[in-house]
N, C-alpha and C positions, 0 to 999 in steps of 0.2 A: 842435293845436299840436305842432310837432316836439319830441321830448325824447330824451335819451340813454337807451338801453336796454341798453348793454353792462355789463361788470363795473365797479362803482364802485371796487373795490380797485385797478384799473389806473390810475384817475385819481389816487389817492393816490400810487402809485408814480411816476407821471409827474411829479408836482409835488415829489416827494421829501420829503413831510411828511404827517402825518395830517390828513385833512380831516373826519374823524368822520362818514362817510356811512353807516356800517353799525351805528350804535348800540353796544351792549355789546361786540360783536366787536372794535371799535377799541381797547378797553381791555384786551383779552386777548392771550395769546401767539399767537393765531391771526391777528392783524392782519398784513396783507400787508407793511407797512413793517417790522415786526419780523422777518418771515421772509425777505423779499426786498427789501431797501432799495436798489433800483436801478430805473431806468426799464424799462418792459416792452418786449418786442420783441427782435429778433435782436442789435441793437447797444446794448442797454440798459446793458451794463456797460462800454462803451467810454468812453475819456476824451474829453471834449468841451470846447471853449472856448465860453464864453457871452459874447456881445456885450452892450453896454449895452441895445440894443433887445431882445435876447433875455431879459434880466432883467426888463425892463418888461413884455414880453408874458407871461412866465411868471407874474408877480405878478397880472396882470389875469385870466389863465385860472384861477389858484388861487382868487381871490375869487369869480369866476363860479361855480366848481364848489362852493365851500363853501356858497353860498346857493342853488344850483340855478337860476341865471338864464341865459336864452339871450342870445346876443350882442346882438341888437337891443334887448332889454329892458335889458341892462346899459348900453348906450350911452345909452338914454333916461334912465336913472337918473343917469348922469354929467352929461348936458346939464341936467337939473333941478337937480343939485347945484351946477353952475356958476352958475346964476341965483339961487341962494339966498345970503343973507348968511352970512359966515363963511368958514371954510377949506373949499375944495372937496372935498378928500380925506375930511375928517371928515364933511362933509355927505353924501357918497356912502355911507359906512358907516352913518350914521344912517338913511338911506332904506332900506337893505337890512335893518337891524335892525327897522324898523317894519313889515316885511311880516307879514301875518297868520300864515303858516306858521312864520316864524321866532319869533314871539311864543309860539305854541303849543309849539314846541320848547324855548324858553328857560324856559317855566313848568314844564317837565318832563312835559308831557302827551304826549310822543312821544319815542322813543328816538333819533331823528335828524331832521334837516331833511327828508330824503327821506320818512321815515315820516310826519312832520307834514303834508307836502304831500298825501300820499295820504289821510290821515284828514280833512283839511279838505275835499278834493274829494268825499269820500263823505258829507259833511254831518253829521259827528259833533260840530260845535261851533256855538255861537251867538256873535254879536257884538252886544253891547248888547241882549240878549234876543231877537234875530232870527236865524234860521238864515242862515248865510253859508258858501258853498263855493268861494270864489275865493281861492287862496293868496296872490295878489299884492296884495290889498287893503291900502292904507296905513292903519295905525292911527294914532291920535293920543292925546295925554294925556287921560285920563278914560275911554277905551274899556275895556269889560269883556268878556273872553273866557271862555266856560264850556262844559263838556261837556254835551250835550243829555241830558235825562232818559232818553230812549229808549236812547241809546248806553251809559248806565251799566249796562245789562243785558248788554253785551258783555264777556266775560271779559278780553279784551285791554285795553279801555278801563278796566275796573274795576281791573286790575292796575297800569296806568299811573297812575291816580288815587291809588292807595295808595302808590306809590313816589315820587310827585311831592314835590319838596322835598329828596330825597336828593342831587340835583345842585344846585350853587349857583345860586340864582335871582338875576339881576343886580339892583342897587339901584333901577333905574328901573321894575321890575315888583313887584307885590305879589300874592303867592300866598295864596289862601284854600282850603286843602286840604279843609276840611269841606264847603264849597260846590262843590268841584271847579271853581273859577273863578280868574281872575287879572285884575288891573287894571293899566293903564299909568298910572303915577303921575308920570312925568317923561320928558323926552327922554333917550335914552342918551348918556352921556358917553363920550369916547374911551377912558377907563380901564376902562369896563365891557365893552369888546369885547376878549375875551381871546385871540382867534385871532392868530397871528403874521402880521400884515399890514403891509406898507409901502405905504400908500395913495399916497404921494408918487410912487412909480414909475408908478402908474396915471395920475396927473395928467400926468406927463412924457410918457407914451406918447400920450395923447390930445391933447397940446399940440404934437405934432410937425407 
């Protein structure tokens, strides 16, 4: 599958906000937004007018990049959200939050969603006791995610397990630090999604 291989800091600068794609670096003074808070490229510091369509497009791109989802995947999530009961925009965010790699990140077992996706692909986690390595798996209430016993020998995973819980774990997840596991105990509420997202702009974009 195609994936972005360039500098992720450029993505934050393009969107004009922190997307938290580099883990601890995003919280330091080394963050690209702190050092160069303008769009990358030759004309990044120029003044630009943004149309209504431009605002909608940028919001969609920002959410795609936060969750690390390709365009076709994102459209598929939106189409599924439209068919679900409830508010389409909130349904879309819930589907993205229920991704396997996002849950790993939210539990504190990875420093970023990019890191979580890589760790899942390398088979460092189990889902309901079985090894799972597909980041896009949709979790549901009652599912349990855990670090594999073999992976606990890895210094990186051991360090992440020890620091899990230092970042706020959302109310819809339950962290068991001793067992290096976490459980989905509810569906995420809109208030649990702390990223600055205006999902209505995405709905308006796809409704054109």
